[in-house]
N, C-alpha and C positions, 0 to 999 in steps of 0.2 A: 504494500500500500504506500503510495507516494506521500511523503511528509507535507507536500503542498496542498493536499486535499482539504485539510482543516487548519492550515496555517492562518493565524490571526483570529481563530474562532474559539469560543468557550463552550464546553460541553459539561452539563451537570447530570450526574447519574445517582439515583437513589439505590440503596441496597448494594453499594459498590464494595463492600468489605470482603466478599467471597463469591464463588460460583460465577454465574453469568455476568453479574454486575462488575465483578473484578476483571473478567476477561474483556468486557467492553471498555472499561476504563483504560486498560493497557493498550487496547487496539486504537482507541481514539488518540491517546497520547502519542503512539507511534506514527499516527497519521498527521501529527503536528498540532493537535488541539491543546489548549490549556484546559485541564480537566479538574472539575470540582467533584469530589467524591463524598457522598453522604451515606451514613449508616449509624445505627445505634451502637454497634459493637466497635469501640474505639481501638481495641487491640487488632481486630481484623482490618480496620481502616488503615492503621499504621503499616500493615503488611502490604496493602495496595499502594500506599504512598511510596514505600521503599522500592517496590517493583518498578514504579514509574520513574522516580527520582534517580535511581541507580543507573538508568540509561539516558539521563539527561532530559527527561520529560518535565513538563510544567504541571504541577498538581497541588491542590490544596484540599485538606480534609475538613469536614464539618460534621460534628455529632448532631444527629437530628432524628427525632421520632416523627415519621411521616403522618402518623395518626393525629398529631397535635398541630392544628392549623397555625397557631401562633408561632411555633417553632419553624414550620416550613416557610411562612412569610418572612420571618426574620432571617432565615438562612438564605433564601433567594435574594433578599436585599443585600446581604453581606457578600454573596458571590458577585452580584452585579457591581457592587462598590469596588471589590478587589480587582475584577477582570474587565470592568466597564461595559460588559454585555453578557447575555446568555443566549447564544445562538441555537443551542440544542438542549432540550430538557428530556431526559429519559426516566420514566416512572418504572423502575425495575423492582423495587422493594416489594416483597410479597411473602405470605406464609401459607401453609397448607393444612388440610385436615382430612383424615380418612374416615369415612363412615357414610351410611345411608341417612335419610332424614330422621329415622328413629334412633340413630346412633349419634345424632348431632344435638348437643345441648344448647340452650339459649346462649350461654356464655361463649360457646364455640362460634355461633353465628355472629355475635357481637365482635368477637376478637378478629374474625376474618373480614367482617365488614369494615372495621376501623382501619385496618392496614391495606387490604386489597382494593377496596372501593374508595373509602374516604381518603386514603393516602394518595391515590391517583388524582382524585378531585382536588385535594389540597395543592398538589404539585402544579397542576394546570392552572388553578386559580392564582397561584403565586406568580407564575412566569408569563402568563398571557399579557398582562398590562405592560410588562417590560418589553415583550416582543412587539406589541402595538407601538410603543414609543420609539423603538429602534428600527421599525419598518418591516418586521417579519421574523420568522424563525421556524424551527422544526420541533415538533413534539413526537416522541415515540413511547408508546405504552406496551408493557409486557402483558399480553393476554395468554391464551393457551388453546390447544386443540379442544379443551373442555369448554371453550366459548361456543363451539360449533357442533360438537357431537356428545352424546351421552357417554360418560365414563362411570363404570361401576364403583360404588363406595366413595364417591367424591361429590356428594350433594352440595355442601357449603362452598367448597372450592369452585365447583362449576358455576354456582350462582354468582360468585364474585367476578369470575373471569368473563362471564356473559355480560356483566355490567361494564367491564373495562372495554369490551368490544363496542357496545352501544354508546358509551361516553366518547370513545374515539370518533365514531361517525358523527355524533352530534357536534362536537367541537370543530371537526373538520368543516362541517357545513356552515356553522355560524361564523367562521373566521376565514373562509376561503378567499374572500375579496380583500383581506388584509395581509396577504402574503404569509399567513401562518398555516403551515401544513401539520396534519396530525394523522399518524398511522399507528398500527399495532402489529406486533409479531405474535404468532400463535405456534409456539414450540410443542413438539411431542415430548417424550421423556428425555431429559438431558442429564448426562453423568456429572453430577456435582457432589460436593461434600455432604449436602443435605440427603441425597439419595443413598449414599454409603451409610450415613448415620441412621437413616430410616430402616434400611435392610438389617443392619447390625442390631438395632433395638427391637425390631418386630420379629425377626426370624433368626434368633441366636443359634449358631451351629449349622445353619442352612444358608449362609451368606452366598456362597458360590452358586448354589442351585437357584436361589431367588434372583440373583443378578442376571443369570442366564435367561430365566423366565421373563423378567421385566425387559430385558434387551430384545428378546424375540417377539415381544408385542408389536414392535415396529417391523413392517414388512422388509426393511433393509437388514434386519437381524441384529441391530445394535442401537444403543442410545446415541443421541447427538452429543457433541462436545461444546462446551461453552464458547470456545473460539469460533465455532461455526455460526453460532447465534450472533456473536460480535461482528462478524464479517457482513452479515445481512444488515445489522444496525448501521454499520459504517456507510453502506450504500444508501439506505433509506433516508438517512439524515443529511446526506450530502447534496450538493448542487446537481449531481448527476441524476438525482431522483426528484428534481424540482417540479415535475409534472405529475407526481404521485401524491395523492392525499385521500383520506377516508378509506384506505385499504388495509386489509388484514392478511398478512403473509404467513402461510403455513410453512413450517420448517420442521418436519415430523417424520422423516424417513418413509413417507408414503402412507401414514395411518389413515388420513381422511379420504384420500383418493383410491387407495388400493385394498383396504381391509373390507 
């Protein structure tokens, strides 16, 4: 990826302490962007900062709970003050829950709503006025294949990701004439530390067997890699994709089309 692609631009990424968010932060920095990384986990944030700064990239870390609107508004303002603009905002922070509706407690619903839906709303609410003032920008939301198809035992998670998809389309429509683009990515299962932790906790002693089973759910026979999601994000948020808005891009090893 050419360092010229994002030269002079600022990219803010929530949930950038690990997994997909960390991979995106590294990729955007390598493409020349000044990267603002947001996460609740400051230890993980420090790891992302080290990965970028050790190769000469420009990065700043911000501890932020995306579920708290005041924190998000203050953080966006601080990023804008430090870097003078926010050209790209990526709502990547999210949490999961496994269970049917009968296995989903009210507190589970509230927890997922606060991060996966309200967190995305807070991020867009914070950055859109800045993008209006500077003459445009790109917003990318992390949805899921669960936005489009039913997945067993993912009631609350699917609910939140469906909302991310429709919020994306709504914002894209409302601001299309103001040079603000809004798209979302719909990944299938991606091999992240979260997946490894889930398998270890849920299937102790059967980790290898379950990893194989979860990998084979994708017609390609494997999980995606965070770096692959990052490469799609690089394209969608760049000027190379300036004719794309209100789109939901599947990156799922063929799950939606081939299963």
